[in-house]
C-alpha positions in Angstrom: 54.5 122.0 133.2 54.7 124.6 136.1 57.9 124.5 138.1 59.8 122.3 135.7 63.5 122.2 136.7 66.1 122.6 134.0 68.9 120.0 134.2 71.9 119.2 132.1 73.4 116.0 130.7 77.0 116.4 129.8 78.6 113.7 127.6 82.4 113.4 128.1 84.8 110.6 129.0 83.1 108.3 126.4 84.2 104.6 126.5 83.1 103.5 123.0 80.2 102.1 121.2 77.7 99.6 122.6 76.5 97.1 120.0 75.4 94.5 122.5 71.8 95.5 122.5 69.0 96.7 120.2 67.5 98.7 123.0 69.2 102.2 123.2 67.7 102.8 126.7 70.0 100.1 128.0 73.2 101.9 126.8 74.8 103.8 129.7 75.6 107.5 129.3 79.4 106.8 128.9 78.8 104.8 125.8 77.2 105.5 122.4 75.1 103.7 119.8 77.7 104.3 117.1 81.3 105.6 117.0 82.0 105.7 113.2 85.4 106.6 111.9 86.4 108.0 115.2 88.7 106.9 118.1 89.2 107.9 121.7 93.0 108.5 121.7 93.6 111.6 123.8 90.0 112.6 123.4 87.4 113.0 126.0 84.4 112.6 123.6 85.9 111.5 120.3 88.2 112.5 117.5 87.9 111.8 113.8 90.3 109.1 112.8 93.4 109.7 110.7 93.4 109.1 107.0 95.6 107.0 104.7 98.3 107.8 102.2 99.3 105.9 99.2 102.9 104.5 99.2 104.5 104.3 95.7 105.3 100.9 94.5 106.4 102.0 91.0 109.8 100.4 91.5 108.7 97.4 93.6 108.2 95.1 90.7 104.7 94.1 91.8 101.7 93.8 89.4 98.9 92.3 91.5 97.0 93.2 94.7 99.3 93.4 97.7 98.2 90.3 99.6 100.8 89.8 102.4 103.3 92.0 104.1 105.8 91.9 107.0 108.4 93.9 108.9 111.8 92.1 109.0 114.5 93.3 111.4 117.7 91.4 110.2 120.0 92.9 112.8 120.1 94.5 116.3 119.2 97.9 114.7 115.5 98.7 114.4 116.4 101.4 111.9 117.6 98.6 109.5 114.1 97.1 109.3 113.0 95.8 105.9 109.5 95.8 104.3 108.4 92.6 102.5 105.4 92.3 100.3 103.8 89.5 98.2 101.2 90.2 95.5 98.6 88.0 93.8 100.0 88.0 90.3 99.5 84.8 88.3 103.0 83.9 89.6 103.1 85.9 92.9 106.0 88.3 93.1 107.9 89.0 96.4 109.4 92.4 97.0 111.9 93.6 99.5 112.5 97.2 100.6 115.9 97.6 102.3 117.3 101.0 103.1 114.6 102.6 100.9 115.4 100.6 97.8 113.1 97.9 96.3 114.3 94.6 94.9 112.7 91.3 94.0 114.4 88.3 95.4 113.9 85.1 93.4 111.6 82.5 94.9 113.3 79.1 95.2 109.8 77.7 94.8 107.0 79.8 93.4 103.8 80.3 95.5 101.1 78.2 93.8 98.0 79.3 95.7 96.6 81.7 98.3 99.4 84.4 98.5 97.2 86.1 101.1 98.0 83.3 103.5 101.8 83.7 103.3 103.1 84.0 106.8 106.4 85.5 107.9 108.6 85.1 111.0 111.7 87.3 111.4 114.2 85.4 113.5 118.0 84.8 113.7 118.8 87.5 111.1 116.7 85.7 108.6 113.1 85.9 107.3 111.3 82.6 107.4 108.5 82.6 104.7 105.6 80.1 104.8 103.3 79.6 101.8 101.9 77.0 99.4 104.4 75.8 96.9 105.1 72.6 95.0 107.7 71.6 97.5 107.3 70.3 101.0 109.8 72.8 102.4 109.3 76.4 103.5 111.6 79.2 102.3 114.1 81.5 103.9 115.7 84.8 103.0 119.2 84.6 104.4 121.4 87.6 103.6 124.5 85.8 104.8 124.1 83.4 101.8 122.2 85.5 99.2 120.5 88.9 99.1 118.9 88.1 95.7 117.3 84.7 96.1 115.4 82.7 98.7 116.4 79.2 99.6 114.7 76.2 101.1 114.9 75.8 104.9 117.5 73.3 105.9 119.3 71.1 103.5 118.1 67.9 101.8 120.3 64.8 101.9 122.3 63.8 98.8 120.8 61.4 96.4 122.1 58.9 93.9 125.0 57.6 96.0 125.6 54.0 95.0 128.4 51.5 94.9 129.1 52.7 91.4 130.4 55.9 92.9 133.3 54.1 94.6 136.3 52.7 92.8 139.9 51.6 93.3 142.6 54.1 92.3 146.4 53.8 91.9 148.6 50.9 92.1 149.8 49.6 95.5 148.8 47.4 98.4 145.9 49.1 100.0 144.2 46.4 102.1 141.1 44.7 100.8 139.2 45.5 104.0 135.4 46.0 103.7 134.1 49.4 104.8 130.9 51.5 104.5 130.5 55.1 103.4 127.9 57.8 103.7 127.8 61.3 102.4 126.2 64.6 103.7 126.0 68.0 102.1 126.8 71.2 104.0 126.7 75.0 103.6 129.6 77.0 104.9 129.6 80.8 105.4 133.0 82.4 106.1 134.5 79.0 106.9 131.7 78.1 109.4 129.3 75.3 108.7 125.8 76.7 109.1 123.7 73.9 107.4 124.1 70.2 107.2 121.9 67.5 105.6 120.9 64.1 106.7 123.2 61.3 105.4 122.8 59.0 102.5 122.2 55.3 103.0 125.5 53.4 103.8 127.2 52.0 100.8 129.7 49.1 101.2 133.0 48.8 99.3 135.9 46.4 99.5 139.2 47.6 97.9 140.9 45.2 95.5 144.1 45.1 97.6 146.2 46.3 94.6 145.4 50.0 94.7 146.4 53.0 96.8 143.0 54.2 97.9 139.3 54.0 97.5 138.1 56.9 95.3 134.6 58.2 96.3 132.6 60.4 93.9 130.2 63.0 95.1 126.5 62.2 95.0 124.1 64.1 92.7 124.0 67.8 93.1 121.1 69.3 95.1 121.2 72.8 93.7 120.2 74.1 97.1 123.3 76.2 97.6 125.4 73.4 99.1 129.1 74.4 99.3 130.8 71.3 100.7 130.2 67.6 101.0 131.2 65.3 103.8 132.4 61.8 103.6 131.9 59.4 106.5 133.3 55.9 106.9 132.7 52.9 109.2 134.2 49.5 109.7 130.7 48.0 110.0 127.4 48.7 108.3 125.8 49.5 111.7 128.6 52.0 112.4 129.7 54.0 114.2 130.6 56.4 111.3 133.3 59.0 111.5 134.1 62.0 109.3 136.8 61.2 106.8 136.8 64.4 104.6 135.1 67.7 104.0 135.4 68.7 100.3 134.2 71.7 98.3 131.5 70.7 95.9 133.6 71.8 93.0 135.8 68.9 93.7 133.8 65.8 92.9 136.1 63.1 94.3 138.0 62.3 97.5 140.4 59.5 98.1 140.3 57.3 101.3 143.6 55.6 102.0 143.0 55.0 105.7 142.5 51.7 107.3 138.9 51.5 108.7 140.3 50.7 112.1 141.7 54.2 112.2 138.4 56.0 111.2 137.7 56.8 114.8 140.2 59.7 114.7 137.6 61.7 112.9 134.5 63.4 114.4 131.6 61.0 115.2 128.7 61.3 112.7 125.7 63.2 114.0 122.7 61.2 115.2 120.5 60.1 112.3 117.4 62.3 112.2 118.9 65.3 113.9 119.2 67.2 110.6 115.8 66.5 109.1 114.5 69.5 107.1 111.4 71.4 108.2 108.3 70.8 106.1 106.1 73.3 104.2 104.5 74.5 107.4 101.6 77.0 107.5 102.3 78.7 110.9 105.4 79.4 112.9 106.6 81.4 115.9 110.0 82.1 117.5 110.2 81.3 121.2 113.2 81.2 123.6 115.7 81.0 120.7 114.0 78.2 118.8 111.4 77.9 116.1 107.9 76.3 116.5 105.9 75.1 113.5 102.5 73.8 112.8 100.0 73.0 110.0 101.1 71.9 106.6 100.5 72.9 103.0 101.2 69.3 102.0 99.0 66.4 103.2 101.8 64.5 104.9 102.1 67.0 107.8 99.8 66.1 110.8 97.4 69.1 111.2 97.3 69.0 115.0 101.0 68.6 115.9 103.5 71.3 117.0 107.0 70.7 115.9 110.0 72.5 117.4 113.7 73.1 116.5 116.6 72.9 118.9 117.7 76.1 120.7 120.2 78.2 118.7 123.7 77.2 119.6 122.9 73.5 120.3 125.1 72.3 117.4 127.8 75.0 117.5 128.2 78.7 117.5 126.8 80.1 114.3 125.0 76.9 113.2 121.4 77.4 111.9 119.7 75.2 114.5 116.4 77.0 113.7 116.4 75.1 110.4 116.5 71.6 111.6 113.8 69.3 112.9 115.2 66.4 114.9 113.1 63.2 115.0 110.6 63.2 117.9 110.7 67.0 118.3 106.9 67.2 118.2 103.9 67.7 120.5 100.5 66.3 119.5 97.3 68.3 120.3 94.2 66.1 120.3 94.4 65.0 116.7 90.8 63.9 116.6 88.9 66.9 118.2 88.9 70.7 118.4 89.5 71.1 114.7 92.9 71.8 113.2 95.7 74.1 114.5 95.1 77.6 113.0 98.1 79.4 114.5 100.2 80.5 117.4 100.0 83.4 119.9 102.6 85.1 122.0 105.1 84.5 123.4 103.6 86.0 126.5 105.1 85.7 130.0 107.3 82.7 128.9 104.3 80.9 127.3 103.2 80.2 123.7 99.6 79.8 122.8 98.6 77.1 120.4 95.3 77.9 118.7 93.0 75.4 117.0 89.6 76.0 115.3 87.8 75.4 118.6 90.5 75.0 121.3 93.1 77.1 122.9 96.2 75.6 124.6 99.3 76.9 126.4 102.8 75.6 126.0 104.7 76.0 129.2 108.5 75.6 129.3 109.9 72.7 131.4 113.6 73.5 131.2 114.2 70.0 129.8 115.9 70.2 126.4 114.6 66.8 125.3 111.0 67.7 126.3 110.9 71.5 126.5 107.2 72.1 126.8 104.2 70.8 128.6 100.7 71.4 127.3 97.8 72.9 129.3 94.3 73.4 128.0 92.9 76.9 128.2 89.5 76.4 126.4 87.8 73.4 124.8 85.4 75.6 122.9 87.2 78.8 121.8 89.9 78.8 119.2 91.0 81.1 116.3 89.8 81.5 112.8 93.2 82.7 111.3 96.8 83.2 112.2 96.8 86.7 110.7 94.2 87.9 113.3 96.5 87.2 116.3 98.2 90.1 117.9 100.1 90.8 121.1 99.0 93.8 123.2 98.2 95.1 126.7 95.2 95.4 128.9 94.1 98.7 130.6 96.8 98.3 133.3 99.6 97.7 130.8 99.8 93.9 131.5 100.6 91.7 128.4 97.7 90.0 126.6 97.3 88.1 123.3 94.1 88.9 121.3 92.6 87.2 118.2 89.4 86.6 116.3 87.6 83.4 117.2 84.5 81.9 115.6 82.5 83.7 118.3 84.3 87.1 117.8 87.2 88.9 119.3 88.8 87.3 122.4 91.9 87.8 124.4 94.1 85.8 126.7 95.5 87.3 129.9 97.9 85.5 132.2 96.0 87.2 135.0 92.4 86.6 134.0 92.6 83.8 131.5 90.5 83.7 128.3 88.2 86.8 128.0 85.6 87.6 125.4 85.7 91.2 124.2 83.0 90.9 121.5 80.0 92.3 123.3 80.2 95.9 122.2 80.7 94.9 118.6 78.2 92.0 118.6 76.0 93.8 116.1 78.9 93.9 113.6 80.1 90.4 114.4 76.7 89.0 113.6 77.3 90.1 110.0 80.8 88.7 109.6 81.2 86.3 106.7 83.1 83.4 108.2 82.9 81.7 104.8 84.7 84.5 103.0 86.7 82.8 100.2 89.6 85.3 100.1 90.2 86.7 103.6 87.9 86.6 106.6 90.0 88.9 108.7 93.4 90.1 109.8 94.8 92.6 112.4 97.6 94.6 113.9 98.3 96.3 117.2 98.9 100.0 116.8 101.1 100.4 119.8 101.5 104.1 119.7 97.7 104.6 120.0 97.2 101.6 122.4 94.7 100.2 119.8 94.1 96.8 118.2 92.8 97.0 114.6 90.9 94.1 113.0 89.6 94.1 109.4 86.6 91.9 108.8 84.6 90.7 105.8 80.9 91.2 106.4 77.7 90.4 104.5 78.5 88.8 101.2 81.9 90.3 101.0 84.8 87.9 100.5 87.4 90.5 101.5 87.4 92.8 104.5 85.2 95.9 104.2 84.9 96.9 107.8 87.5 97.6 110.5 86.8 97.4 114.2 89.2 99.2 116.6 89.7 98.3 120.3 91.2 100.9 122.6 93.3 98.8 125.1 93.2 101.5 127.8 89.4 101.7 127.8 88.6 98.0 127.8 87.8 96.9 131.3 87.0 93.6 133.0 83.4 93.7 134.2 83.1 90.0 135.2 85.0 86.8 134.9 85.8 86.2 131.2 84.2 89.4 129.9 85.8 92.7 128.8 83.6 95.7 127.9 84.2 99.2 126.4 86.8 100.6 124.1 85.3 99.9 120.6 84.8 102.0 117.5 83.9 101.1 113.9 85.8 102.3 110.8 84.6 102.2 107.3 85.7 103.8 104.0 88.4 102.9 101.6 91.1 102.1 104.2 88.7 99.4 105.6 89.1 97.5 102.4 92.4 95.8 103.2 93.5 92.3 102.1 96.5 92.4 104.5 98.0 94.5 107.3 101.3 94.9 109.1 103.2 97.5 111.1 106.1 99.3 109.6 108.2 102.5 109.9 106.4 105.7 109.5 109.3 107.1 107.5 110.8 104.8 104.8 114.3 105.5 103.7 118.0 104.7 104.0 117.3 104.8 107.8 113.9 103.4 108.8 112.2 105.4 111.6 111.5 103.6 114.9 107.9 104.9 115.1 105.5 102.5 113.4 102.3 102.9 111.5 99.8 100.4 110.2 100.2 99.5 106.5 97.6 97.8 104.3 97.3 96.1 101.0 94.2 97.9 99.7 92.2 95.5 97.6 90.4 98.0 95.4 93.1 97.8 92.7 96.5 96.3 92.0 99.7 97.6 93.6 98.0 99.6 96.3 100.0 99.9 99.5 98.6 102.5 102.0 100.0 103.8 105.2 97.2 104.4 107.7 96.6 106.8 110.6 98.3 109.6 108.8 97.7 113.3 109.1 95.7 113.1 105.9 92.0 113.9 106.2 91.0 111.3 103.6 91.8 107.8 102.5 94.3 108.3 99.7 92.1 110.9 98.1 88.7 109.6 99.1 86.8 111.4 101.9 85.0 109.5 104.6 82.2 110.4 107.1 82.8 110.3 110.8 80.2 110.8 113.6 79.1 109.8 117.1 75.5 108.8 117.7 74.5 109.1 121.3 71.8 106.7 122.7 68.1 107.8 122.8 67.3 109.3 126.2 64.0 109.5 128.0 64.8 112.8 129.8 61.4 112.8 131.5 61.6 109.1 132.3 59.0 106.8 130.7 56.1 108.5 132.4 56.7 112.0 131.2 57.5 113.9 128.0 60.6 116.0 127.9 61.9 119.2 126.4 65.5 119.8 125.2 67.2 123.1 124.3 70.2 123.9 122.2 73.3 122.0 123.4 76.8 123.3 123.7 79.6 121.5 121.9 83.2 122.0 123.1 85.9 121.0 120.7 88.9 121.8 118.6 89.1 125.0 116.7 89.3 124.8 112.9 87.5 125.4 109.6 85.5 122.2 110.0 81.7 122.1 110.3 79.9 119.7 112.5 76.4 118.5 111.7 74.1 117.8 114.7 71.0 115.7 114.1 68.3 115.7 116.8 66.2 112.6 116.5 62.9 112.6 118.3 61.1 109.5 119.5 63.3 106.9 117.8 63.1 108.4 114.3 59.6 110.0 114.3 61.3 113.4 113.5 64.8 114.5 112.7 66.1 118.1 112.8 69.6 119.1 111.8 71.8 122.1 112.4 75.4 122.9 111.4 78.0 124.6 113.5 81.4 125.8 112.2 84.1 125.5 114.9 86.2 128.5 113.7 87.9 130.8 116.2 85.9 133.9 117.4 88.6 136.0 119.0 90.3 138.7 117.0 93.7 137.0 117.5 92.3 133.6 116.6 94.6 132.0 119.1 92.2 129.8 121.0 92.7 126.0 120.6 89.3 125.1 122.0 85.9 126.6 121.5 82.4 126.1 122.9 79.5 126.8 120.5 75.7 126.4 120.7 74.0 124.2 118.2 70.8 125.6 116.9 67.8 123.3 116.3 68.3 121.5 119.5 65.0 122.7 120.9 62.6 119.7 121.0 59.3 120.0 122.8 56.9 117.2 123.9 59.3 114.4 123.1 59.3 111.0 124.7 63.0 110.4 123.8 65.8 112.3 122.1 69.0 111.1 120.5 71.8 113.2 119.0 74.2 112.4 116.2 77.1 114.7 115.8 80.0 114.8 113.3 80.3 115.0 109.5 77.1 115.7 107.5 78.6 113.5 104.8 81.9 112.2 103.6 84.3 115.2 103.8 88.0 115.8 104.2 88.3 117.3 107.6 89.8 116.8 111.1 88.1 117.4 114.4 88.1 116.6 118.0 85.1 116.9 120.3 85.7 117.3 124.1 82.1 117.4 125.4 78.5 118.0 124.6 76.1 119.5 127.2 72.4 119.3 126.7 69.8 121.2 128.7 66.5 119.3 129.3 63.3 119.5 131.4 60.7 117.1 132.4 57.3 118.0 130.9 53.7 116.7 131.0 52.9 113.0 131.7 52.8 110.7 128.7 49.2 110.1 127.6 48.9 106.3 127.3 
């Protein structure tokens, strides 16, 4: 066409994939049809994602698939972090890496099902571990008590204390005055009581009047690590009861020669119900120096109630207040609607999110110890599918958010904007997610150093994750109330096949590094622990393909044909080869060309290079799309800064 004017379309400053539409013409120039195995961290166009490296578990004592993992920081030093893993052996094994050395602490109660649902909370120098066991108590790793074994949270009350455990002793005139006794067990560490049980029922005894004391025998052993037992006495069955003696458990008797009228010189017994043990909860979170719990592996726990411990220091300095559940320390959440509680989110700006299947709530502090939270509904229709998908992060302005996977796809909560859906640009992927996956539907982490949120999802008929979606926090932007667009990429390959994920030190050793990387339990085989986003160009030896597919463009508008010429690609220098595919008229014809991005100067000192891509000439096309990246799965690393495509409007389309 005479007088056609050559123009240029330059792609740079990309903001991610757009899976919201099946019409490529609707995709704006700053977004792409597909961003596969790339991200946008410090990249104007895209860069190929990092690979994954296998971490040796030869001395970890595991035999099954790594199904759950966590980072535990037992002290104020981040470099003392510990890695914890659980596998799916017939009897799941738990492994601990402290200072670079693996060990296998002994379960107090073995996990009986679904090790992939084990949940961890690192708090108060201890690791709180939640999973399905035969006991209605969750477990704790407490190095102050044992570094080789777990124990149950809290301390059960003594059992088997009856009138037969009380007798007269000696010969004398000890008055025949009726009194009542109770017992409690305690655990002391370094002379400080850190755990106390509830009391036994009161048992009456009247001395004979011819002895010197009433001899009380310790109740049955708990075998929960109790170190001492306390004897309380009262002049009446209704109390009040006072502490008479604290005795090491190795001594099974204590003698009471006091008159009941003088019992009040001892400490008053704690209020009944204040030392109730926490149950076998499914979910937990630490907030403002207390523990919050919800859900239950056993049927007796209400599925829509949040329970909370007292604040640390309530009992005394050093006491484990995070392991007691006083009566009435509970908050119900619409027991009959919205499904069950599925987890917690936050804390975020002094709030905790409570997530149900189909509802989201906020817990807002009141400052009143007896009633520390008030509830506020966030959404009656949006909830969460799984605790392991919940992450804390930031928005594009650096403000805190909580993000998770709902039954409608990824969402996030912002104290500024409220609940926001971020699913639109991965809607095509979300439409394939298998919400009925029998093993794991999804899980996620926040890769803070890259300002990214990673979610692994099971799609199609898969019962374990096979796809990873990656959200760049700095690219996601609010476009209207409740909607966030941009920032998405899709990752596939072997590192997308993860049963669990968690963040841990990049360098594992006697001193753990402060920089963190995502780690996964790769479900392709047993004992596979992989570190992701490494400098490797493959996934633990398996190459993967990465590319960006630009949307089809009608360069002559719909009324005219167009002509394109060879584009220029600007990117990093290296030995890698980029494959460019030019797709005419929505797949009617595809032409390909390869370009090697090696240096051209004699000194080979350049860090960026611009090269022409042959085969870019396309005449009489209605629309043209470009895919650029790897031709196939290959171990390589590359960054593309920009692509510039010359085009002209040609003859009118013949209709």
